[in-house]
N, C-alpha and C positions, 0 to 999 in steps of 0.2 A: 569648051569647048565639047563639041558633039561626042569626042571618044571619052571624055570624062564623063559626061551624060549617061553614056550606056552602061558603064562599069559600075556609077549609083546605081542605076536600074537594074543591074543585074545582081547587086550585092540584096538589094531590098526584096526581088523575086524569091532571091535563097532564105534569107531570113524569115518571108511570108510564107515559105513551102513547111522550114523547118516547125514554123508556129502552129502550121495546119496538122502536120505530123504529130508535133507532139499533144496536139488537143485532141485528134485520135484517138494517140495511144493512151492519154489517160482518161477517153470515154469506154475505151476495149477494157482498163484495169478495173474502172467503175462498175461495169456491166459482171465481169467475173465474178467480183465480189460478191454481189447481189445475186448471182447464181451459186453461189458457192454457199452465202445462207440460206436459198430456197433448197437447197440439196440437204443442207443439215437440218430443216423443218424449220429452220429461225426467221419464222414469218413476219413476224413484224419488223425485224431489221432487213431482210428482205425488201419489204414494202418501201421503206425508208430509204435505202439504196437504188432501187429502179425508179423512185419519183426524182433523185438529183441526176439520173440518166436523163428523165423526161425534161429537166429543166434546160439541158443543155442540147438535144435534140430531140426528136421524132422517132420512137423505136416501138414498133409495134410487139415484137416480143415480150420488152418490159410492162407495154398496158397489158397483154395476157396473163403474166406471170403476177401483177398485180391483183388483177382480178381473181386469180386462183388463188393468191394468199389470202385474201380476204375471206373466200370460200370457205376455206380450210379452218379459218378462225371464226366462223360463224357469224362474220360480220356482213350479214344479207343486205344491207343498206348500200354501205359501202361498193360491196361485190355487185348488186345491180348494177349503181353508175358505172363502173369499170367494163362490166359487159356489154354495156349499152355502146361503150366507144369500140370494145372490141368486135363488135357483129356488125358494125359499118365498115370494117375494112375487109378486102380482099383476102381470098386464098389463104382463108382462117378454116380449122378443123371443125368438121361439124357436129362436135359435144360441144362447143361454143355456144351454139343455140339453146343445146338443152340446158346449158349452165344458167344461163341468162333466166330461160324459161322457170328454172327452177328456183329461183331468186326472187323473181315476180312472183311467182305465186305464193313464197314464202314472205314475203311482203304484202298479202293480201289484194294481188294485183291479176285473179284469175282469169280475167277474159284477155288481158293482154298476154299472160303466159299463154291461154291455149294457142295463139297465134305461131309463137316460137315452138312448141312443143310438136306442133305440124308441121313446122319448116324444118323441123328435126327429123320427123317421121320421113318426111319425102328426102330428104338428105343421107338417112341412116335406114334403110327399110327395113332391115333383118333386126334392128334393135326395138323390140317391142315397148321400151319404154316411151318412145315417142307417142304411141299410138293409146295405150293405158293414161298415160298421165293427162295428154289432150281430152281426153273423156272425164278425166277427174273432176273439172270444173261443170261438168251436168250433173255429176252426183254430190255437189255441195250441199244442195237444199237436205237430201235425205240423209247424208252422214251428219248433217248438224242438228237435226231433230228426230230422228231415231233411236238413239238411245239417250237422248236429254234427259228423261226422268229415270233411268237407271242406275245413276252413278250420284253422288254427293262428293264432291273433293274438297280439302282444304291444303294449302301450303302450310308445311313445318317452320318452326319457330329458329329452328336451331341450323336453315341453311345459313352458308355464309356468303359474303359477296362474290367468292368464287364459284368452281362449279362445284356439286353434290349431288353424286346420282347412285344407282345401281342397289338399293336396300335388299338386304336378305335377313329373313328371321333367324335369330340365333340365340337362345336360353330365354331370359326374360327382358330381349331387346331386338335391336335389329344393327347388321354391319353394314354400312355404306361406305361408298369411294367418296371422298374429298379432295380436294385442292389448297384447303387450309394449310397454315404454315403448323410445322410441328413445334420447332424449336426459334424460341424467341431471339437467341444469341446467334444462330447459324442460318446463313441463305444459302439456301440452296433451291436454285429453279430450273425449269423446263426449257430450252431454247426456243420451244416451239411458241410460247406464248408469254415467257417471262415470269410466269408464275410458280408456286410452288410445287413438287413433282406430287404425284397422286397418290393417296395412302389409303389402308383400310381404317374407318373409325367404329368406334360404338357406342351406341346409346340405349340404358336404359330407358325399360318403358314400364311405367306403374298405371293400374287401372284406376279412371277415374271415379269409378263406383266404389267409396270408400265402406258403405255400409256391405257391400257385398263384392268383394274385389275378384272372386271365381266366376262371375254372371259373365254371359257373353257381351261383350260391348266393343266397338270400335272407337271408345274415346279413350286416349292415354295421357298421360302428364310423362313428360320427357325428361330425363338428367341431362347432364351437360356430357358431350360428347367427349369420348377421349381417343389414343392411339389404340388400334386393337390390339395387335400380338408385335412388338420389335421383333420377335424372332422369324417374321414372316417377312420382313422388310431390307430393303437393297438401296443402292442410293440411285436409283430411277424409280420408274412406275410401278405398283402394285392396285389390282383393279378388279372389279367383278366376282367377290366370291361367291361361293355356292358350297353350301352344308350336307352331310349325308343324312339321314332320317334318322340315325342317333347323336349326329353331331360328333362322330368323334374323327371325321375326316374332313379337310377342307380344299376345294379346288377355286384356283384365283389364276388370273392374267397377271403376268407381268413383262416389264419391258426390257428389253436389252438390245444390246448393238452387235452389227455383224463383227465388229474387234473383237467382243467379248466370246463369241459361237465362233471363232478361229475361223472366219471367211473374209479377211481381209479389212478393208475401210470402215473406220468407225460411223459415218455419214450416213449407214444405211441402219434404221430401228426394224427391230422385229418384235412381234408380239406373241409369248411363248404361255403354254397353261403349265401350272405345278399343282403339287398334291402334297400333301401333309397331314399328319395323326395326329391327335392329341396323347400324348404318354403322360400319366404322371401331373395332369393339371399345365402343363405345358405343348405347344406347340414343335414337331420334330422340325430337322432341315427341311426343306421344300425340297422336293425332286420334281425335274423336269419331265413332263410325260414321255412315254416312248414313241409319239407319233409326230413332237414338235419337230422342227426344220429351220434348218438356215437361210433357205429358200422362199418361204412364205412364213404368213403371221396366223396364230391360232387365238382366240381369245373368247370372253365371255361364256363360261359353261354353266352348263344346266344338266342336273342328276337326276334321273328319274327316280321315282322312289324305294325300288327295290336296290338303289345302288348299279343295275347290271349296264344302264346306257347311258352314256356322257353325249351332252349334245354342244354344239361349240360352232362359232363362225368363224371363217376361214379363208383367205384367197389363194387356197392351192391351186396351184396349174392344172388347165382342164374342167375349170367349172364355167357357169354360166356368166357372171359377173365381177364386181367389186370383192363384194365378202357374200359367201355362200352359207348355208346351215349344213352342218354333218351333223352324223352320230357315229358314234364308235363304241361297240360293245366288250364289255370285261367280262374275262372267263377267268375265276381264280384271283389271281392277282396281275395277270396280262393283259394287254389291250389290244384289241385286232388294229385292222385297218378303215381309218375314216370313211365311209359311205355318203356320199351327197343325198339328201333328200327329194332332189330332182327340181323338176321345172315349172310343178303344181307351186310349189313356194320359192323358188329360186329365181331371180330375175338378173336382166344385165346391170341390174342396181345393186344395192346393198342391204342383205338382209342378216341384223346382226341382232344381241342382247335378246337370247331365245330362253323362256324359264317355262316350268312346268307346274298347272296347278295340282289340288290335291285329287281335280278327278283324273288327272293324266292329258288333260288337253294342253298343248305345244301353244305358247304365246311367243309371237316376236316382233320386231320393228322391221319395217321396209320402206327405202324412199323408190321402189321400183314398181308398187302396185298401186291399183286405184286409191287416191288420200286426199287430205286436206291439204298436204304440204308436207315437205321437211321429210322426219321418220314418222311413220304411223304405226300404232300397234294392231296387229291382228291375233286371231289365235286360225288352227285348225284341228282336226281330229285324225288319227288314224283309224284309217279303213281296213287296212290290210296290209300284209308284207310289200315295205316300200311304197305304199300307197297312200296319201294324204287328201283329204277333202279342201276344197276351193276355200283359201284365205278369208277371213270374215273379218271386215275392218270394224272397230270398237265402235266409231264416231265420236262425236262430240258429248261428253265434256273431257272423257280422255284423251282423245285426239285434237289437234288444233292444227293453224297453220305452221307452228313452230315443230321443233323435232320434240319426239315424246317417245318414251324407251323404258326397259326394265322394269317390267310388271310383276308385282308377286303377289301371291294371296296368302292369308292366313288358313289353320287348320279346316274351318268350315267353311272357306270361300267367299265368306261374308264381306270382309274388307281387305283391306292391303295397301300396298304402296306402290308407285310409279316416278318415272324421273320425267322431265319436261325444263326446255328454255323458254318455255312462252312469256308473253309481257306480263310484267308485274309481280316478277318474282325479286327474290334477294341478290341476283349476281346471274350467275353464267345458267348452269343447269342448278335444278332444285328439285328437292324430293316432296312430293305430293301423298296425302292420304287420301283413301276412297274408302267409300261405303257403297256396297252395292244394293242396289234396291228390288235385284231380280232373283231366282233359283236358278240353278242348272238342273235341268229337267233330262232325264236320262227314259228312252222310249225303250222297250224290247219287244220285239214282234217272235215268237216263238210258235212252232207246231203243237197244236192242241193235242193232239194225240201223244207225241214224241217228247216233249218239250226242247227239242233241238231247235235253236235258231235260225232265222230265216233271214237271208241277206237278201237285197235289191228290191225290197219294198218300200213303194213310196208313202211315208208316214205323213200326214196333215196336220195342223192343229188352226182353230178357227180365233183365237184370241188375238193373234199379230198375222194372220191369214198365211203363214210359211209353210212350206213343203220341203222335207228333206227326205235321203234314199239312206235304209238301214245299210251296214258293212256289213262284212263277212261274219261277223260275231251278231248279227242281226239288231244292231246297238244304232240309234241317233240320240245326238247328245245337243240341246239350245237351251238357250236362256229366255225365261219367260217371268212377268214381274210376280211377285210373290202374294199380292192380292185378288189375283184371277183365278177363274172357274173356266177352264178350257174343256172341247171335245179335241179327243186325240183319235184320229182315223187312220187304222192301217188298210191303205187298195191294195188289194190282190186279185180284182176283176181279170185281168188281161193273162193271170198265173195261173197255178195248180191249187191256189186257196182260196176261202170265203173272205170277203172283207168283216171287218168287226172295227169297231170302235168303243172309248171307255171316256165317260167324265170324269174329270180331276181338279179339286179344289187345292189351292196351294197356298190358302193363308197361315198355315202355322210351318211351314217349310223352311229351313235354313238352306243356304247357298248352295250346300253341296252333302246336304244328308240322304239318306238313301232315298233319294228322289228319283227311285227308278217306277217306272209305269209300264206292266206287263199285258201286253194287248196277244191274246191266243187266237190264233187263225184255223179253222177247223180245214183238213185237205178236201180239196176240191174231188168228189169222186168220177173217174173218167170210165167209160162203159163204151163197148162197140158191140157192134153186131157182124159176124163174118158166116160166108159160107159158099156149097159149092153147088152147080146145078148138073146133072148128068141126064145123057138118054138113059131113058130107063129099057129100052131093048138093048143097044151093045154096051151100056156101063160107062161111056166114052164123055168128057164133060161138054157140056153145049155152052158154046160163044153166042154173046147178040143176043141173049135173053135179056126182058126187060124186068126188073124186080123193083117192087114199088114195097112202101114202107110206111106203117099207119100206129098209132098208138092210141092208148083210152086217156090220156091227159088233156086232150083236149085242144091239141095242135091243129090248126086249120092249114097249115103246110104239110104236103105230099111230099116224103121223097123218094127218089128213082135213081136207078143207075142202071147200066148195062153190062152183063158179065163180060170178062175178059176172054180172051183166047184160051183161057185155060180153065173156063167155067167160073172164074170166082167173083167175088164181090163182096163188098165190105161200107159200114155204115156208121158215123159215131150215133151213141143213141143215151137217151136222159136218164137220171135214175128217179126210182119209184114210179116207174111206167111199165105197162105191159105194150108189146109191139104185135101186129101182124104182119106177115108178108105173104105177098101175092106175085108170084113167076110167071111171066107170058113170054108166046114165042110164036110168029105166025104158023109153024107147021107143026106145033104142039098144042095140047090141051093145056091151059091155065089150071094154075095149083095154088093151093093157100094155105097158111100154117099160120097159127097162132101160139101164145101161151111164151113168147119168149120175154120173160120177165127180169127188172131189175130190182122192183120192189122189195125192200126188206133186206138188200145187199148193203153191207159195211164195209166194203174195199172195192177197189178198181178190178174190172172183169172184163173179159172179153166173149161175148158169146156166140155159138156156132151151131150151124146147123148143114143139112143136106138137104135137096131137093131131086127127084125122080120126075123126068117130064114124059109123058108119053104120047108117041106121035102120031098124029090125025090119020 
């Protein structure tokens, strides 16, 4: 009957509702599991969980997080595919346009990337990355060809299938970071990638020149890598080591959790800088540097040659973007406060892996400057206190569309190493060796008389037609092919010095020998002629008198002026000339003076005179 049918319908509706609620609850639990993996940086597990969510329902946040996770894992192809789905969605954050463009650029699709960089620039006009990176595609040809013959590179045989990066010279070898397994009986891995934790390894280098092992060479025979120092290790990551000049100190990056820092949950990882000293052949217990914090990360140390300044990368609040470059000064055994290197270097992106070459030039990697894609390596010169030159992109073959970083030089600056996850490697990040076919040239501009440096002078070279401006120390530094003969000109035409030039051949110079070219500039002598015209009878100054100036140097232009209310006049005059002055006034007789000479004067001088005119 109808009553029975209605009761059955009600029961079915209740069962259906319960099933819907149960399914929704299950979906919510699965999403929370995926989000928890994401917070714990367990990206692969997060991807798997989010994909299960998408099998059940359409979920925009799951798509965004999958794209983000693939980007964090440097899987650019999968990240591109997922970001392509994300940018079709409505009400997304503008940064998704940027990430999609970056993945396109990393995958060699620069013209498509340019469209999305511009889209991001329109959506986030205060972020310069959109504008810079959109212009990168216009510079691809230049960056691919400018330094193509300056470097020869080779991947090293001891790279593992996992990440190997950040090499640094130590004794008779290099210390580097590796994700390779330490103990074959114990498996300990990072939740980020489910791969072994990063550790410091050492590999010995032997000269390939058996007959003369002390001869300068960039070719080495490498031993088998081994764990560098168990005393520096923990159960998490250790990476990016740098040593003092005397190799008695090491600074390195260590990962830790907020739980270990006493800041609560262990799901947040922080990077911190540690220091250790070599005592009796062993390394002391590492000490955390005083400026480390539980609220931000510090990583990738680089030490100045004198050990006074430590450069590093950090996401300290108040910076310009993700990771910025900072410097901190050491006075005695105490460290000062970190100082941001400023917006000439730092961008809204990431500036990481700073290193310093033997000449003091600062190298670093950035994904926010004009480049080929991913992290590119740049260098900058210190122009003065807290002032740096515009970063210079090293171009191909050092830089590619992949991540390129961690560049170090030998003591001559002739060869060295860097890291890259470019195609054709053994695994993720690989270590490459390079030989530099150019020399680092320093041009010093000084006063020819006092030998004092002269800043703000334009220096030009005619081999590559480059132009640079001297810093406060009168210096510019740039690279030139070692086989070239060039003209170096210091242009001071608009200043207080005469221009000068020097020709120099670079055939036998090493990359950072004493390759200093000194250009002396003679001071420009500045002369002037001033005077006062008086009424001869009253002795009072005479205004509105016309004063005409001529010289014996053949100038066809005659200079003239009119005296001021107090009877004064003034002219700039040339060196090595003699001048005559004629004074005229409608109510007075004209008068002429001669013999005002600068000929023979060796320093700037203002000549002076007086006129007395007789009334008609």
